[in-house]
C-alpha positions, 0 to 999 in steps of 0.5 A: 190908240194902241196898235200892234205891228207884227214882224216875221223874218223876211218882212218888207222893211218899208211896209213896217218902218214907215207905218210905225213912224207915221203911227208914232207921229200920230201919237199912237201907242205902237208896239212891234211884235216878233212872232219868233222866239227872239226880238231881233227880226231880219227883214227881206232886205237885210235890215234887222229890227229889234221888236218891242215884245215877243208874241208869247209875252204880249197881252193883245186884249186892249188894242185899236188896230192890228197891222200886218206888213207884207214881204216874202218870206215874211208873209209866209211866216206870219201865215204859219203862226197859229197864234197870230191867225187866232188873234186875227179871227178874234179881232174881227169877231170883236169888231176891231180893225185890221190893216194888211199891206202887199202880200199880207192880205192873203192871210186874211183871205185864207182865214175867210175874213174878206168874205163880201169885202173889197180888198187889194194885195200885191199883184199875183196873190189875188187868188188868196183873197177868198170871198173878196172883190178885188179892187183896182185901187191901191188902198182899200178900206172895206168894213173893218179891214184896210188893205194896200197894194205894196211898198210903194203906197206904204206912206199913203196907207199909213196916213189913211189909217191915221185919218180913219182912226184919228181924223183928217186934220191929224193925218194932214198935219203929219203929211205937211210936217213930212213935206208931202 
């Protein structure tokens, strides 16, 4: 399983780091991608991550999942990146999954990728989920897109993605290993 996690200045650290950790425990091939011109990306709470690659030097043709952490201004910065938005549209056209948490689902809504789907996001951003039925759940998988409400469900969201891509047995094994 090849997963790309996109990092922009101001990303929500919990929403990026926990999924990266869980995905690697599941033996996913995880690559963190900086959408800026440098690999060092500072989160919303001052935690700096060194991304594996820059967006401009990455071939995304082979992937099993694109993952968007939220946070502000991280989501705004992701949403301003034309290359990323083109990649997200292409991902759905190729029938490949996307996961977004917190405010990040608004990017998918603005791209009209949520039409006819159920979705959730951080409270207050629902008006950006164009065409979506807003869920009352904290984690939603609808079609090729998985969304989650916010940082508080990052661990459960990551485990659900592992379950969806590799099976419940692997997800449960990781949950047991980290004492959930």
